Residue, then its C-alpha position, 0 to 999 in steps of 0.5 A: m400372186f394377183t388375187a383381185k377378182d376384177l381384172k378390168g383395166y389390166y392385161l394378162m401376160k404370159n411368159n416371154d411376153f413383153a410390156y412397154n412402160k411409157s414412164y421414163s426413168d434413170g437408164y430408160p429415157m424412152g421408157a422400158i420394155k421388159k420381158l416376163t420371165r420369172y412367172d408363167n403369167g402376169v398382170v399389168s395395168s392397161l397403161y402398158i403396151c403388151f406384145r409377143f413375138n412370133a416364132f421367127v424372133n428370139t425373145v432373148f435376143m429382143e431382151h438384149y436389143f431393148e435393154s441396149g436402148l437401140h429402140n429409143r430412136e424409133i420411139e423418140k419419133y413418136a413419143q412426147e411428154g405429157a402436158r403435166n410433165h409427170g414422166l409419162l411419155n405420150i405414145g399411142i399403141i398404133d405409133f408404138f407398133n409402127t416403130k421399126i426394128s431391124i433384126p438379123n435372121t433367126d440363126e444370127q439372133t440365137k448366136i448373138a443372144n447366146f453370146l450376150s447372155s454368156f457375158d451377163k452370166k460372167i458379170e453376175a459371177e464377177k459381182e458375186i466374187l466382188i461381194q465376197y471380197q467386200s465382205q472379206k475386206k470388212y471382216f479384216l478391217q473390223n478385226l484389224f484393231i482388236 
């Protein structure tokens, strides 16, 4: 929960809005684009570029698209590292919105999003099973030499 009364310098986001973090990190060499999903509203610094799609774009599809890194080549055309080498990419709002995104029609987006999301659910289930096996292995090893 955000409690500050002065929101100058911040953007108010709504559920399903996206924010582009221009800082690069492991797995995100051109920064990360993430969708607000956990909350109805959110607040981010004005250092982020925030946006939302119209009704003809499946936001779950776009989540997968951005997570895949497909958009990095487009961002690379415009982004340059700041002079201080501090990990913040220098890309303006206009340049960011001039990057191109090639997406299929809405029906195809939905099919692809559902397909990829089913893999995500399977991966999460397998991770849970792995945690249980690791816990069981730890238990057996601890009780092996009693």
